[in-house]
N, C-alpha and C positions, 0 to 999 in steps of 0.2 A: 412472499417472494423467496425463490430458491437461490442461495448464494454459494459459489465455490470460491473459497479463499485458498490461493496457491501459496504455499510456504508455511512451514511449521515453527518458525522463529517467534520471537516475542511480539513482533508486529502482527503476524498472522494470527497468533493466539489471541491477542487483544481485540483485533477486529472481529474474529470469529465469535469470541465470547460475547461481545456487545451485540452483534447481529442476533445471536441466539436468545439473549435476554429480551430483545425487542420482538420476539415471536417469529423470526424468519427461520426457514429451514436452511441449515448450514452444513457444509462438508469442508474438510481441511485436506487440501491436495498435497501429496508428498510423492517423492520418486518411488519409494518402496514402502507401502504401509506396514508390512510385516517387520521390516528392519526398523522402521520408526517406532513401532510398539515395543520392540525388543531392546532399544537403546536405553542405557541407564546412566550415561555420562552427562555431565553438565555441558551446555553449549559454550562457545568461545567467550561469551560475556558472563558466564557464571550462572545462567538461568537453568532451572530444572529441565530434564528431558521432556519432549512433547508428550510422551506416554503418560507421565504423571499429570500433566495438564488435561489431557483427554479423559483420564480417569475421573477428574473432578468436573468434567463437562460432558456428561453422557449424551446430551442432545446433539453434540458435534461428532460426526463420524469421519475417520480418516479414509481417504480413497486415493488411488493413483491419480496422477495429474490428468490423464486422459479421462478416467471415469468421473473425476470431479468436474472437469470442463463440460462433459456431457450432461451432468446433473444440473449445473448452475444456469439459471436464467441470466444472472449477472455474475461476472468473474472478477475477482480482486487479486491483483498481482502484488504479493508482499515478499517475493523472493529477492535474494541478493542481486543487485543490478547487473553484475558481471555474468550472472547465470540466467537472467530473465528470458532472453530470446530463445535459448536452448530449452528452457522449461516450457515456454509457450509452444515451441515446435513439438515437443513431446506431448503436450496437451492436445495438439491437433488443430490445424487451421480450420478444418471443416466443423469441428466442435465449437470453435470460437466465432465462426462467421455469423454475422447479424446480431451478435450480442454486444452489450456494453462491457468493456474491460476497464475497470478502475485500476490505474497504475499508481502505486504508492512507492515504488522502488526508486532508488537513487544509484547512478552509475559510479559508485565509489571504487577507486583503483588503489589497492593496498600493495601493489608490486614494489613500491619504494619504501614501504613501511608506513609508520604513522607520522603525521596525520595523512589520511588518504587524499589522493588527487581525484579528479573527475575525468572519466573517459567514456563517452564523448563529452566535449565541452565547447563553448563559444559558438560554433557554427552548426551544431547538431545537439540532440539530446536523446536520452533513452526513450522518452515518450514518443518522439518522432520516429525513431528506429522501429519501435513496436508498431506504430501506425503504418509505416511503409511496408513492413514485413507482413502485416496482416490487414490489408486494405479493406477487407469486408467486415472488419471488427471496428466498433466505435470506441476508440480509446479516449479516456478522460484522465488527465493527470491531476491528482489532488492529494492533500494531507502529507506530502513528502517533506514538508518544511518544519516539522515538529516531532516531539517525542510521541511514542505510541499511546501513552496514557492520556495525553492531551488530545489526541485525535478523537477519542471516544468520550472524553469528559472535559470539554473546554473550560468548565468552571474551575478547574485546577489552577488556571491563570486568572488573576484578578483583573477586572476592567475589560474594556473592549479590545479584542485582538482578532486577527483575520486568518481565514483559510482561502486558498486560491483554487480555481479550476481552469484547466486548459483543455481544449478539444475542438475538433472540427464539426462535430454534430451537436446542434443546439438542443435537440430533445434529449440526447444522452447527458448533456451537462445539466439540464433541468432535473433529470432523474437523480443524478449524483448529488445535486444541491438539495433535493428532497431528502436523500439519505443523510446528508450532513445535518439537516434540521432534526432528523430523528436522533442523531447523536448528541444533540443539544446546541448546535451552532445556530445562533439567530440568523435569519435570512440576510440581514444587513451586514453580517460579518463574513459573508462569502463573496469574494471578488472574482468575477469572470474576466480573466485576462485576455481571452480571445482564442485563436486557433491553437493547434497542438504545438506549433513552433514556440509559443510562449513558455512551454515547459523548460526551455533553455534557462530562462530567468529563475524559475523556482528551483531547478536542480542546482544552479550556481549559488543559491543561498546556503548550501550545505557547508562550504568551508567556514563561513562566518558563524553558522549555527554550532559547528563543532567547537570553535574557539570560544564562543559564549558559554557553552557547556563546561569547558575547562575553567573559564574565568569565574563563573558563578558557582560551580560545584554542585549543580543540580540541573535537571532537565525540565522543570516546571516553568517554562517561559515560552513566549511566542512573539511573533511580529505584529505590531500595531501600526496601521497605515493612517497617519493623521490626515484628516480631510476626506477620508473615504466615505 
């Protein structure tokens, strides 16, 4: 399967690296590939620049958002939530039409500082906005309720814990659930919440997730739904 992972941050790198180790063809979408490869500064979270990561992962190629979207049979959105719609417009609605778009982004709003708020929230979600803006694309929200390392290695968290999927297209959700199984998630640990409007609930888990991160001092935790 050909995957286009949009976004060069730690989530994009983690997802792209896992997909490549599973034998998929993977490209990493960025606004300006040449600028990305020339950048030497750390990201805002202290992670090494994407160019260093790409040098260690020669099977993953950097492409522009448009070229990446054209390449991918499945597209994965790992961009900052505030920029996601603009990035996807740059990728091109014609290149996204008919494809499954896995949305891992969260609509974090840092305009008032830390901790971030959510925008949209309560009566809308980023997942829904993406689906409305790109009606011919099959949007599935998933993996946005945990740390990137846990996304691709659920065994980092002991015991049973859960991932969620939200989306309007049943077959698209089945495809994404199959990918989660490839990542190591037992089928019984993936909960289908329903249509894309249920992404409101998973996005609204972010405030408590961030506070748990602060309280625990690490990110190797996740949500367990008793009775699931």
